[in-house]
C-alpha positions as CSV (number, residue, x, y, z in Angstrom):
1,M,-22.3,-40.3,38.1
2,R,-19.8,-41.9,40.4
3,E,-21.7,-45.2,40.3
4,R,-21.5,-45.1,36.5
5,F,-17.8,-44.3,36.6
6,A,-17.2,-47.2,39.0
7,K,-18.4,-49.6,36.3
8,V,-15.3,-48.9,34.3
9,G,-13.0,-48.8,37.4
10,I,-12.9,-45.0,37.9
11,G,-13.3,-43.9,41.5
12,A,-11.7,-43.9,45.0
13,G,-9.7,-47.1,45.5
14,L,-10.6,-48.5,42.1
15,K,-8.5,-49.4,39.1
16,P,-9.5,-50.0,35.6
17,S,-9.7,-53.7,34.7
18,A,-6.5,-55.2,33.3
19,E,-8.7,-57.4,31.1
20,P,-8.9,-56.3,27.5
21,M,-12.1,-54.4,26.7
22,K,-14.7,-56.2,24.8
23,P,-14.9,-54.9,21.2
24,A,-18.3,-53.3,21.8
25,L,-17.2,-51.5,24.9
26,K,-13.9,-50.4,23.3
27,E,-15.8,-49.0,20.4
28,A,-18.3,-47.2,22.6
29,T,-15.6,-45.8,24.8
30,G,-13.7,-44.4,21.8
31,A,-16.9,-42.9,20.4
32,A,-17.6,-41.4,23.8
33,I,-14.2,-39.8,24.0
34,K,-14.6,-38.2,20.5
35,A,-18.1,-37.0,21.3
36,A,-16.9,-35.5,24.6
37,L,-13.9,-33.7,23.1
38,H,-16.2,-32.3,20.4
39,K,-18.7,-31.1,23.0
40,I,-15.9,-29.6,25.1
41,G,-14.6,-27.8,22.1
42,Q,-18.0,-26.5,21.1
43,T,-18.6,-25.3,24.6
44,A,-15.3,-23.5,24.7
45,E,-16.1,-21.7,21.5
46,S,-19.6,-20.7,22.7
47,I,-18.5,-19.2,26.0
48,G,-19.8,-15.6,26.3
49,K,-20.2,-13.3,23.4
50,D,-18.1,-12.4,20.3
51,V,-16.7,-8.9,20.6
52,N,-14.4,-7.7,17.8
53,G,-13.5,-11.4,17.2
54,W,-12.8,-12.0,20.9
55,H,-14.9,-14.4,23.1
56,I,-15.7,-12.6,26.4
57,G,-17.5,-14.6,29.1
58,A,-16.9,-16.5,32.3
59,A,-15.6,-20.1,32.2
60,A,-14.2,-20.4,35.8
61,G,-15.8,-20.2,39.2
62,S,-17.2,-22.0,42.2
63,R,-19.3,-25.2,42.3
64,E,-22.4,-22.9,42.4
65,F,-21.2,-21.2,39.3
66,Y,-21.0,-24.5,37.4
67,N,-24.1,-25.9,38.9
68,G,-23.5,-29.3,37.3
69,N,-22.5,-27.9,33.9
70,W,-19.6,-30.4,33.4
71,A,-19.0,-29.5,29.8
72,L,-18.4,-25.9,30.8
73,R,-16.1,-27.0,33.6
74,A,-14.1,-29.2,31.2
75,A,-14.0,-26.3,28.7
76,A,-12.6,-24.0,31.3
77,A,-9.8,-26.6,32.1
78,K,-9.1,-26.9,28.4
79,L,-8.8,-23.2,27.9
80,G,-6.7,-22.6,31.1
81,I,-7.0,-24.8,34.2
82,Y,-7.2,-23.1,37.6
83,G,-8.7,-19.9,36.2
84,N,-10.1,-17.2,38.5
85,S,-13.7,-16.2,38.9
86,E,-14.9,-13.3,36.8
87,A,-14.7,-10.9,39.7
88,E,-11.0,-11.5,39.9
89,A,-10.0,-11.9,36.3
90,V,-11.6,-12.0,32.8
91,Y,-10.0,-13.9,30.0
92,P,-11.0,-12.7,26.5
93,F,-9.6,-15.1,23.9
94,T,-9.5,-15.5,20.2
95,R,-8.4,-17.8,17.4
96,H,-9.7,-15.6,14.6
97,D,-8.9,-12.3,12.9
98,A,-11.3,-9.4,12.5
99,N,-12.9,-11.1,9.5
100,G,-13.7,-14.3,11.4
101,I,-10.9,-16.2,9.6
102,V,-8.6,-18.5,11.7
103,A,-5.5,-16.4,12.6
104,D,-2.5,-18.0,11.1
105,G,1.1,-16.6,11.4
106,S,2.2,-18.5,8.3
107,R,-0.4,-16.6,6.2
108,H,-0.7,-13.1,7.5
109,T,0.8,-10.4,9.7
110,Y,-1.6,-8.8,12.1
111,Q,-2.1,-5.6,14.2
112,M,-4.2,-4.8,17.1
113,T,-4.4,-1.1,18.2
114,F,-5.5,0.2,21.5
115,A,-7.0,3.7,21.0
116,P,-5.9,6.5,23.3
117,G,-7.3,5.9,26.8
118,Q,-8.6,2.4,25.8
119,L,-6.0,0.1,27.4
120,P,-7.6,-2.8,29.3
121,P,-9.5,-1.3,32.3
122,V,-8.1,-3.0,35.3
123,N,-7.2,-2.2,39.0
124,A,-4.3,-4.7,39.0
125,F,-2.6,-5.6,35.7
126,W,-3.3,-7.0,32.2
127,S,-1.5,-9.2,29.7
128,I,-1.9,-10.6,26.1
129,T,-0.3,-14.0,25.7
130,M,0.4,-15.9,22.5
131,Y,0.0,-19.7,22.2
132,D,0.4,-22.2,19.4
133,G,-3.2,-22.8,18.2
134,R,-2.5,-26.6,17.9
135,T,-0.8,-27.3,21.1
136,Q,-1.7,-24.3,23.3
137,L,2.0,-24.1,24.3
138,L,4.1,-20.9,24.3
139,I,5.9,-19.9,21.1
140,D,9.7,-20.2,20.8
141,N,10.9,-16.9,19.3
142,P,14.2,-15.1,18.9
143,I,13.5,-12.3,21.4
144,K,12.1,-14.8,24.1
145,R,8.9,-12.8,24.4
146,Y,5.7,-14.6,25.1
147,L,3.3,-11.8,26.0
148,I,2.8,-8.1,26.0
149,N,1.6,-6.8,29.4
150,S,1.0,-3.6,31.5
151,P,4.5,-3.6,33.1
152,M,5.9,-3.3,29.6
153,L,4.0,0.0,28.9
154,P,7.0,2.3,29.5
155,A,8.9,0.5,26.7
156,L,6.0,0.3,24.2
157,K,6.0,2.8,21.4
158,K,3.0,5.0,21.0
159,N,1.6,6.3,17.7
160,A,1.3,10.0,17.0
161,D,-2.2,10.1,18.3
162,G,-1.3,8.3,21.6
163,S,-2.6,4.9,20.5
164,I,-0.6,1.7,20.9
165,T,-0.3,-0.8,18.1
166,V,0.8,-4.4,18.9
167,Y,2.4,-6.2,15.9
168,V,1.3,-9.9,15.9
169,Q,3.4,-11.8,13.4
170,K,6.0,-14.6,13.2
171,D,8.9,-12.4,12.0
172,S,10.2,-9.1,13.3
173,P,8.2,-6.1,12.1
174,G,11.5,-4.2,12.0
175,K,13.8,-2.8,14.7
176,D,11.7,0.4,15.0
177,K,8.6,-1.6,15.8
178,E,10.1,-4.5,17.7
179,A,9.3,-3.1,21.1
180,N,5.6,-3.7,20.3
181,W,6.1,-7.1,18.7
182,L,4.1,-10.1,20.0
183,P,5.8,-13.1,18.2
184,A,3.3,-15.6,16.6
185,P,3.6,-19.2,15.5
186,A,4.1,-20.1,11.8
187,G,0.6,-21.6,11.9
188,P,-2.7,-21.2,13.8
189,M,-2.6,-19.1,16.9
190,F,-4.5,-18.9,20.2
191,I,-4.4,-15.5,22.0
192,V,-5.5,-15.0,25.5
193,M,-6.0,-11.6,27.1
194,R,-6.0,-11.5,30.9
195,L,-7.6,-8.7,32.8
196,Y,-6.9,-9.0,36.6
197,W,-9.3,-7.3,38.9
198,P,-11.3,-5.6,36.2
199,K,-12.8,-2.2,36.9
200,T,-16.5,-2.0,37.3
201,E,-16.9,1.7,36.4
202,A,-16.9,2.7,32.7
203,P,-15.0,2.0,30.6
204,S,-15.5,-1.6,31.9
205,V,-15.5,-5.1,30.5
206,Y,-18.7,-5.7,32.6
207,P,-21.3,-6.9,31.9
208,L,-19.3,-9.5,30.0
209,G,-19.8,-9.3,26.3
210,E,-21.8,-6.0,26.7
211,G,-19.4,-3.7,28.5
212,T,-18.4,-0.2,27.4
213,W,-14.8,-1.4,26.9
214,K,-14.1,-3.7,23.9
215,P,-10.8,-5.4,23.0
216,P,-9.4,-4.2,19.7
217,A,-9.8,-6.5,16.7
218,L,-6.9,-8.5,15.3
219,V,-6.6,-6.9,11.9
220,P,-4.9,-8.8,9.1
221,V,-2.2,-6.5,7.6
222,Q,-0.1,-8.4,5.0
223,N,-0.8,-11.6,3.2
224,L,2.5,-13.4,3.3
225,N,1.5,-15.8,0.5
226,A,0.2,-13.1,-1.9
227,L,1.7,-13.3,-5.4
228,G,3.9,-10.6,-6.8
229,V,4.5,-8.7,-3.6
230,R,8.1,-7.6,-3.0
231,R,7.6,-5.1,-0.2
232,F,5.1,-4.1,2.4
233,G,2.6,-1.9,0.5
234,D,2.8,-3.6,-2.9
235,K,-0.4,-4.8,-4.5
236,S,-0.7,-8.5,-5.0
237,V,-1.6,-10.2,-8.2
238,E,-4.9,-11.2,-6.7
239,N,-5.6,-7.5,-6.0
240,I,-4.6,-6.6,-9.5
241,V,-6.9,-9.2,-11.1
242,R,-9.8,-8.1,-8.9
243,T,-9.3,-4.5,-9.8
244,D,-9.2,-5.3,-13.5
245,T,-12.4,-7.5,-13.2
246,R,-14.2,-4.6,-11.5
247,Y,-13.2,-1.7,-13.6
248,G,-11.9,-3.0,-16.9
249,N,-15.0,-2.8,-19.0
250,D,-15.9,0.9,-19.1
251,P,-16.2,2.3,-22.6
252,L,-14.9,5.8,-21.6
253,F,-12.5,5.1,-18.7
254,Q,-10.1,2.7,-20.4
255,G,-7.9,0.7,-18.1
256,P,-7.0,0.0,-15.4
257,R,-3.5,0.8,-16.7
258,G,-0.2,0.4,-14.9
259,W,2.8,-1.8,-14.5
260,G,1.0,-4.5,-12.4
261,Y,-1.9,-4.8,-14.9
262,W,0.4,-5.0,-17.9
263,N,2.8,-7.6,-16.3
264,H,0.5,-9.7,-14.1
265,L,-2.8,-10.1,-16.1
266,E,-2.9,-13.2,-18.2
267,Y,-4.3,-11.3,-21.2
268,P,-3.8,-7.6,-20.7
269,R,-5.5,-5.3,-23.3
270,P,-3.1,-3.2,-25.3
271,I,-4.4,0.0,-23.7
272,Q,-3.3,-1.3,-20.3
273,N,0.4,-1.0,-21.3
274,P,1.7,2.0,-19.4
275,N,4.1,2.9,-22.2
276,L,6.4,5.5,-20.5
277,W,7.9,5.0,-17.1
278,P,4.8,4.6,-14.9
279,D,4.9,4.6,-11.1
280,W,5.1,1.2,-9.4
281,Q,2.1,1.9,-7.2
282,S,-0.2,3.6,-9.7
283,T,-3.5,2.8,-11.3
284,Y,-4.3,4.9,-14.4
285,F,-7.5,5.3,-16.4
286,I,-7.3,7.1,-19.8
287,G,-9.8,8.2,-22.3
288,R,-10.4,10.5,-25.3
289,M,-13.2,12.9,-25.9
290,A,-14.2,15.5,-28.4
291,I,-16.8,17.8,-26.8
292,P,-18.7,20.3,-29.0
293,D,-18.7,23.9,-28.0
294,G,-20.9,24.7,-24.9
295,A,-21.4,21.0,-24.1
296,S,-20.1,19.3,-21.0
297,V,-19.5,16.0,-19.2
298,S,-20.2,15.5,-15.5
299,F,-18.4,12.8,-13.5
300,K,-19.8,11.5,-10.2
301,Y,-16.9,10.2,-8.1
302,R,-16.0,8.9,-4.6
303,Y,-12.7,10.1,-3.2
304,P,-10.6,7.0,-3.3
305,H,-8.9,5.5,-0.2
306,A,-5.5,6.4,-1.5
307,R,-2.5,8.7,-1.2
308,Y,-3.1,10.8,-4.4
309,F,-5.9,11.3,-6.9
310,Q,-5.8,13.5,-10.0
311,F,-7.8,14.2,-13.2
312,A,-5.9,16.0,-16.0
313,L,-6.4,16.9,-19.7
314,Y,-3.9,16.5,-22.6
315,R,-3.6,17.1,-26.3
316,D,-1.9,14.7,-28.7
317,E,1.2,16.5,-30.1
318,G,4.2,15.0,-31.8
319,G,3.2,11.5,-30.8
320,T,2.9,12.2,-27.1
321,F,0.5,13.5,-24.6
322,V,1.1,17.2,-23.8
323,S,-0.6,18.9,-20.8
324,I,-3.0,21.7,-21.6
325,G,-2.7,23.0,-18.1
326,E,-6.1,21.7,-17.0
327,A,-5.7,19.4,-14.0
328,V,-7.1,19.0,-10.5
329,D,-5.9,16.9,-7.7
330,A,-8.0,15.7,-4.8
331,R,-7.0,18.4,-2.4
332,E,-8.5,21.0,-4.7
333,I,-11.8,19.3,-5.2
334,E,-14.8,20.5,-3.3
335,P,-17.0,17.6,-2.0
336,D,-20.7,17.2,-2.6
337,A,-23.1,18.4,0.0
338,A,-23.0,16.3,3.2
339,S,-19.7,14.8,2.1
340,S,-16.2,15.5,3.2
341,N,-12.8,15.7,1.5
342,P,-10.5,13.2,3.2
343,F,-7.4,14.6,1.4
344,L,-7.3,17.9,3.3
345,V,-4.9,18.4,6.2
346,G,-6.6,17.4,9.4
347,A,-9.4,15.6,7.6
348,Q,-10.8,12.2,8.7
349,R,-9.5,10.1,5.9
350,L,-11.8,7.1,6.4
351,A,-15.0,9.3,6.8
352,E,-18.2,8.6,4.9
353,P,-19.8,9.9,2.7
354,R,-17.0,11.0,0.4
355,N,-18.6,12.0,-2.9
356,F,-17.7,14.7,-5.3
357,T,-18.6,15.9,-8.9
358,L,-16.2,17.0,-11.6
359,R,-17.2,18.6,-14.9
360,V,-15.3,19.0,-18.2
361,V,-16.8,21.9,-20.2
362,A,-16.1,22.9,-23.8
363,R,-15.3,26.5,-23.1
364,E,-12.1,28.5,-22.8
365,A,-10.8,28.9,-19.3
366,P,-11.4,32.4,-17.8
367,K,-8.4,34.7,-17.9
368,D,-9.0,35.6,-14.3
369,P,-8.4,32.5,-12.1
370,Q,-10.9,33.9,-9.6
371,Q,-13.6,33.5,-12.2
372,R,-13.0,29.7,-12.6
373,E,-15.9,27.5,-11.4
374,R,-15.1,25.0,-8.7
375,N,-14.5,21.4,-9.8
376,V,-14.5,22.4,-13.5
377,L,-11.9,21.7,-16.2
378,Y,-12.0,23.7,-19.4
379,A,-11.5,21.8,-22.6
380,G,-11.5,24.8,-24.8
381,T,-13.6,25.4,-28.0
382,G,-13.5,24.0,-31.5
383,G,-14.5,20.5,-30.6
384,R,-10.8,19.5,-30.4
385,E,-10.0,15.9,-29.4
386,L,-8.4,15.7,-25.9
387,Q,-7.1,12.9,-23.7
388,F,-7.8,12.6,-20.0
389,V,-5.7,10.8,-17.5
390,N,-7.1,9.7,-14.1
391,R,-4.3,8.9,-11.7
392,I,-4.6,7.0,-8.4
393,Y,-1.4,6.4,-6.4
394,L,-0.9,4.0,-3.5
395,S,-4.4,2.9,-2.5
396,D,-4.8,2.1,1.2
397,Q,-4.3,-1.3,2.7
398,G,-7.5,-3.3,2.4
399,S,-8.5,-1.5,-0.8
400,D,-8.4,-2.5,-4.4
401,G,-6.0,-0.9,-6.8
402,T,-8.2,2.1,-7.3
403,G,-9.1,2.8,-3.6
404,W,-12.7,2.8,-4.7
405,G,-13.6,-0.6,-3.2
406,P,-12.4,-3.2,-0.7
407,A,-9.7,-5.7,-1.6
408,D,-11.2,-8.7,0.3
409,T,-14.7,-9.1,-1.3
410,P,-15.2,-10.7,-4.7
411,S,-18.1,-8.4,-5.5
412,G,-20.0,-5.4,-4.3
413,G,-18.9,-2.3,-2.3
414,F,-17.0,-0.6,-5.2
415,H,-17.8,2.5,-7.0
416,M,-16.7,3.2,-10.6
417,P,-17.3,6.9,-11.5
418,T,-20.6,7.4,-13.3
419,Y,-21.0,10.1,-16.0
420,T,-23.6,12.0,-18.0
421,G,-23.3,14.5,-20.8
422,M,-25.1,17.8,-21.6
423,L,-25.4,19.5,-24.9
424,A,-25.2,23.3,-25.3
425,D,-29.0,23.5,-25.5
426,G,-29.4,21.8,-22.1
427,T,-30.2,18.3,-23.5
428,T,-29.0,15.6,-21.0
429,L,-27.2,12.6,-22.4
430,S,-27.0,9.2,-20.7
431,A,-23.7,7.5,-20.2
432,E,-24.2,5.4,-23.3
433,E,-25.2,8.5,-25.3
434,T,-22.2,10.5,-23.9
435,V,-19.8,7.8,-25.1
436,K,-21.5,7.6,-28.5
437,R,-21.5,11.4,-29.0
438,F,-18.3,12.5,-27.3
439,G,-16.1,9.4,-26.8
440,R,-13.1,8.6,-29.1
441,P,-11.9,5.2,-27.9
442,F,-8.2,4.2,-28.3
443,P,-8.1,1.4,-30.9
444,G,-4.9,-0.1,-29.3
445,A,-1.9,0.7,-27.3
446,T,-0.7,4.3,-27.0
447,K,2.3,5.1,-29.1
448,Q,5.9,5.2,-27.8
449,P,7.6,8.6,-28.3
450,L,10.7,7.0,-29.8
451,S,11.0,3.7,-31.8
452,D,13.9,1.2,-31.3
453,E,15.4,2.4,-34.6
454,Q,15.2,6.1,-33.6
455,W,16.8,5.4,-30.3
456,E,19.7,3.4,-31.9
457,Q,20.3,6.3,-34.4
458,L,20.4,8.7,-31.5
459,V,23.0,6.6,-29.6
460,H,25.3,6.7,-32.7
461,A,24.5,10.2,-34.0
462,K,27.5,12.2,-35.3
463,G,26.5,15.3,-33.5
464,N,26.7,13.7,-30.0
465,D,29.0,15.0,-27.3
466,P,32.5,13.6,-28.2
467,A,32.9,12.9,-24.5
468,L,30.3,10.2,-24.8
469,D,31.0,6.6,-25.8
470,P,28.2,4.8,-27.8
471,A,28.6,1.8,-25.5
472,T,27.4,3.9,-22.5
473,A,25.7,7.0,-24.0
474,P,24.0,9.1,-22.7
475,A,25.3,7.9,-19.3
476,R,28.4,9.7,-17.9
477,R,31.1,8.6,-15.6
478,L,30.1,11.2,-13.0
479,P,26.3,10.8,-12.9
480,V,24.2,13.9,-12.2
481,W,20.5,14.0,-11.3
482,E,18.5,16.4,-13.5
483,K,15.0,17.8,-13.5
484,Y,12.9,16.5,-16.4
485,W,11.6,19.3,-18.6
486,N,10.5,17.6,-21.9
487,I,11.6,14.9,-24.3
488,R,13.6,17.1,-26.6
489,Y,15.7,18.8,-23.9
490,S,15.9,16.1,-21.2
491,I,16.2,12.9,-23.3
492,L,17.4,13.9,-26.8
493,G,19.5,16.8,-25.4
494,S,21.3,14.5,-22.9
495,F,23.4,13.2,-25.9
496,K,24.5,16.7,-26.8
497,T,27.4,18.9,-25.6
498,P,26.4,21.4,-22.9
499,E,26.6,24.2,-25.5
500,E,24.3,22.5,-28.0
501,R,21.9,21.4,-25.4
502,A,21.6,25.0,-24.1
503,K,20.1,25.9,-27.5
504,I,17.1,23.6,-26.9
505,A,14.0,25.1,-25.4
506,F,13.3,23.6,-22.0
507,A,10.3,25.6,-20.7
508,G,6.8,24.7,-21.5
509,P,4.0,22.2,-20.6
510,I,4.9,18.7,-19.5
511,D,4.8,16.1,-22.2
512,G,5.0,12.3,-22.3
513,G,1.7,12.2,-20.4
514,G,3.5,13.5,-17.3
515,D,1.6,14.8,-14.3
516,P,1.6,18.7,-14.3
517,A,1.6,18.6,-10.5
518,T,4.6,16.4,-10.3
519,E,8.3,17.3,-10.4
520,Y,10.3,14.5,-12.1
521,M,14.0,14.0,-11.7
522,F,16.1,11.4,-13.5
523,V,19.6,10.0,-14.0
524,Q,20.8,7.8,-16.9
525,L,23.5,5.2,-15.9
526,S,25.6,2.4,-17.3
527,R,26.9,-0.7,-15.5
528,K,30.2,-0.3,-17.5
529,F,31.1,2.5,-15.0
530,G,30.2,0.2,-12.0
531,P,27.7,-2.5,-11.4
532,V,26.3,-0.9,-8.2
533,Y,25.0,2.7,-8.0
534,V,24.5,4.1,-4.5
535,M,22.0,7.0,-4.2
536,R,21.8,9.2,-1.1
537,G,19.6,12.1,0.0
538,K,17.1,13.4,2.4
539,M,13.5,12.3,2.3
540,P,10.9,15.1,2.5
541,T,8.1,14.6,5.0
542,F,5.1,12.7,3.5
543,P,1.7,11.5,4.7
544,N,2.1,7.8,5.5
545,T,-1.4,6.9,4.6
546,Y,-1.2,3.2,3.7
547,A,-2.0,1.4,6.9
548,G,-2.8,3.6,9.9
549,A,-3.3,2.4,13.4
550,G,-6.1,0.0,12.4
551,G,-4.5,-1.4,9.3
552,K,-7.1,0.0,6.9
553,G,-5.5,3.3,6.1
554,L,-4.3,6.4,8.1
555,E,-7.1,7.9,10.1
556,V,-6.2,11.7,9.9
557,M,-4.4,13.4,7.0
558,P,-1.3,15.1,8.3
559,A,0.6,18.1,6.9
560,A,3.7,17.2,4.8
561,Q,6.3,18.7,2.4
562,T,5.1,16.4,-0.4
563,Q,2.1,14.3,-1.0
564,Y,4.1,11.4,-2.6
565,W,7.7,10.5,-3.3
566,S,8.8,7.5,-5.3
567,L,11.6,6.0,-7.3
568,V,11.4,3.7,-10.3
569,S,14.0,1.7,-12.2
570,C,13.5,2.3,-15.9
571,E,14.5,0.9,-19.3
572,A,15.2,3.2,-22.3
573,M,12.5,5.3,-23.9
574,P,11.6,2.9,-26.7
575,S,10.7,0.3,-24.1
576,G,9.2,2.8,-21.6
577,Q,8.9,0.0,-19.0
578,I,10.0,-0.1,-15.4
579,V,11.2,-3.2,-13.5
580,D,11.1,-2.1,-9.9
581,G,9.9,0.7,-7.7
582,L,10.2,2.2,-4.2
583,T,7.5,4.3,-2.5
584,D,8.5,6.8,0.2
585,M,7.2,4.6,3.1
586,Q,9.3,1.6,1.9
587,V,12.6,3.5,2.2
588,P,14.5,3.2,5.6
589,L,15.5,6.5,7.1
590,D,17.9,7.5,9.7
591,G,17.2,10.0,12.5
592,E,17.7,13.0,10.1
593,R,15.5,11.4,7.4
594,N,18.5,10.6,5.3
595,Y,18.3,7.5,3.0
596,T,20.7,5.2,1.2
597,I,19.4,3.3,-1.9
598,V,21.4,0.7,-3.8
599,Y,20.6,0.1,-7.4
600,S,21.9,-3.1,-9.0
601,R,21.0,-6.3,-10.6
602,K,20.1,-9.2,-8.3
603,E,23.4,-10.9,-8.7
604,D,25.3,-7.7,-7.8
605,R,23.2,-6.8,-4.7
606,P,25.5,-6.3,-1.7
607,A,24.7,-8.5,1.3
608,N,24.3,-5.4,3.5
609,A,21.8,-3.7,1.1
610,T,18.8,-4.6,3.2
611,A,16.0,-2.8,5.0
612,E,17.2,-4.3,8.3
613,N,20.5,-2.6,7.7
614,G,18.8,0.7,6.9
615,V,19.4,0.4,3.2
616,A,16.8,0.2,0.4
617,W,17.5,-1.9,-2.7
618,I,16.0,-1.4,-6.2
619,E,16.6,-3.7,-9.1
620,W,18.5,-2.7,-12.2
621,S,16.7,-4.2,-15.3
622,P,18.4,-7.3,-16.5
623,R,17.3,-6.2,-20.0
624,G,19.1,-2.9,-19.9
625,E,17.6,-0.7,-22.5
626,G,14.8,-3.2,-23.1
627,V,15.2,-2.9,-26.9
628,D,14.3,-6.0,-28.9
629,G,17.2,-7.6,-30.9
630,A,20.9,-7.8,-30.9
631,K,21.4,-4.0,-30.7
632,N,20.1,-3.9,-27.1
633,R,22.6,-2.6,-24.6
634,P,22.1,-4.6,-21.4
635,D,24.2,-2.3,-19.3
636,F,21.9,0.7,-19.7
637,G,20.0,1.9,-16.6
638,M,17.8,4.8,-15.5
639,L,16.2,6.0,-12.3
640,M,13.3,8.3,-12.2
641,L,12.2,10.2,-9.1
642,R,8.7,11.6,-8.6
643,I,8.0,14.4,-6.1
644,M,4.3,15.2,-6.2
645,A,2.0,18.0,-5.1
646,T,4.5,19.7,-2.9
647,N,3.7,22.2,-0.1
648,P,4.5,25.8,-1.1
649,S,6.0,26.4,2.4
650,W,8.8,23.8,1.6
651,T,11.6,26.1,0.5
652,E,13.7,23.3,-1.0
653,R,11.0,21.9,-3.2
654,P,11.9,21.1,-6.8
655,D,9.1,23.3,-8.1
656,N,11.4,26.2,-7.4
657,I,13.9,25.0,-10.0
658,T,13.2,27.4,-12.9
659,K,16.0,26.5,-15.3
660,P,18.5,23.6,-15.8
661,G,21.4,23.4,-13.5
662,M,19.6,24.8,-10.4
663,E,18.7,21.4,-9.0
664,E,21.4,21.0,-6.3
665,Q,21.3,24.7,-5.3
666,V,17.5,24.7,-4.8
667,M,17.0,21.3,-3.2
668,G,20.0,21.3,-0.9
669,P,20.0,18.2,1.3
670,Y,16.9,16.8,-0.6
671,Y,18.9,16.7,-3.9
672,P,19.8,13.1,-4.7
673,R,23.5,12.3,-5.1
674,G,25.1,9.1,-6.2
675,E,28.2,7.2,-7.1
676,Y,29.3,4.0,-8.9
677,M,31.0,1.2,-7.0
678,T,31.3,-2.6,-6.8
679,K,29.4,-5.0,-4.6
680,A,32.6,-5.7,-2.6
681,E,33.2,-1.9,-2.1
682,F,29.7,-1.4,-0.6
683,E,30.0,-4.5,1.6
684,A,33.3,-3.3,2.9
685,R,31.6,-0.3,4.4
686,G,30.0,-2.5,7.0
687,L,26.5,-3.2,8.2
688,K,25.6,0.4,8.7
689,Q,25.9,3.1,6.1
């Protein structure tokens, strides 16, 4: 080889010729350099074995180790010159995420989680170093951190189960997570893990690529380029389209329905319009059935990878859906044999199988609750027409909008519920026959409870409270949060004097298609009293199920005061639309679980109303009431709070409010309070509220 090198002036005492290369030699040398670099790169990528996306093998060693393998020696120099032999150090490295896609800090945020007791097994120390994937140089970053290593362990924050999550991304994951942040480039990345003096007893990295210890995968968490995403946890337009493609053609389960589908799909179907104040994170399916006496419909489901699941029955009354009291949420549903219910406290949320069966039977419900059959809803007799609503809230990260399938595959791996019918004489009906015999499809959009004209008449009605001004009604200068009871008392009654309102019946089943397991609270506002509304209160504990340590959903279901808490920014009832929403996990909390939420239009948002400052912001609709035409009042605003499936042991839960006016007394610190102010007034309070 030296003799060959000498021909081009490479060797001891030699110099390359000063004469210009002949064209043929110049061309051959250039081609040789390209071929050599390509071979070196291929060799580097082929070192060892792929383990959770990391290459684990040996690239450095003695002359005997290389044994004339010059490509391997060059690859070792390229990856990190002067490396140790495998007995002294092992260097797992990756350029890819858990899905085999090139890791890119401009496209995604990532997490890697070391399970309890699964930190790199070494006798000396370990480190994880980030490099620019193009230059293999360190990354300039605001906290001047270039690696996470074992000496930093005392400062790293542990998860509740003792695991440690490293946040790999170009921007800070937030002050509360910054101790575990490994800054990444705004482009391709190259990550090297160094294990000095690896342990030989289990768990061990030896034999390389086959050891009992495996480095955790680099899990993509948030797509930074996804369309329509405002906050961590929001579903992207791509996810919404995929969900609609998968589940949007069932003749009985009409939908998917929700704010995202109605606002992001190019051609949404009328039935997909969530016509009355939906949740920001929800996916609904609705349907109508008329089941003859003694007949039934069986639904075969999978528990979704989501925070909340419910199936409820309603009747059409007065132009709105009114609950008949037959509803079941996931926690109450018994799984099929050999399956488990991931919604129970202490359950493994990601466990498989996760199947269950629901039945709707055309019989009256037993008077004795102890006589009810498990997983059965009673539709009553007489063949009456009923609506059903299937609710799924906040599907897990990595799942589609229903939680029934993955978000990152174009087809396969998703499970729409299947169903069959049965007549009173025992005759079984196929899905097609069930739809034909029992189904009553919606021909178009569901009807709004109030029209634009009715709302305008209500605003100007002569019998309204004289203290109200039609320019701002029903908002009042001192805004008060109320429990929602029904349309007549809560919405129509809000225009009346307290004495007249007290004459309206408030007790009874939830209407407006509301969830019978949810307590709704609302406040009606007007920008004429102040362009910024500041809301404060205490957040109940909730199961933060979205991501978990591995980025694909929380692993174990914890106990909590409520299953789900959310806030939505609403237009008036004739519109029924929302414009923004916050889920519990998106609201910054202080050490006592207190929150501050600012509600304003974009142009009125205070500079210090940011998550980094411990303040959540929610947008006030630029359309105000959302009524078509010149009579629309653009200053109208409304906030609606959902507190769902509460724990009976929570004494301040809103379920204990048995009549209007008890809200603050019952809820104590959890009761939301608010005040109007200006942008300047809020900013003058400083960076911390």
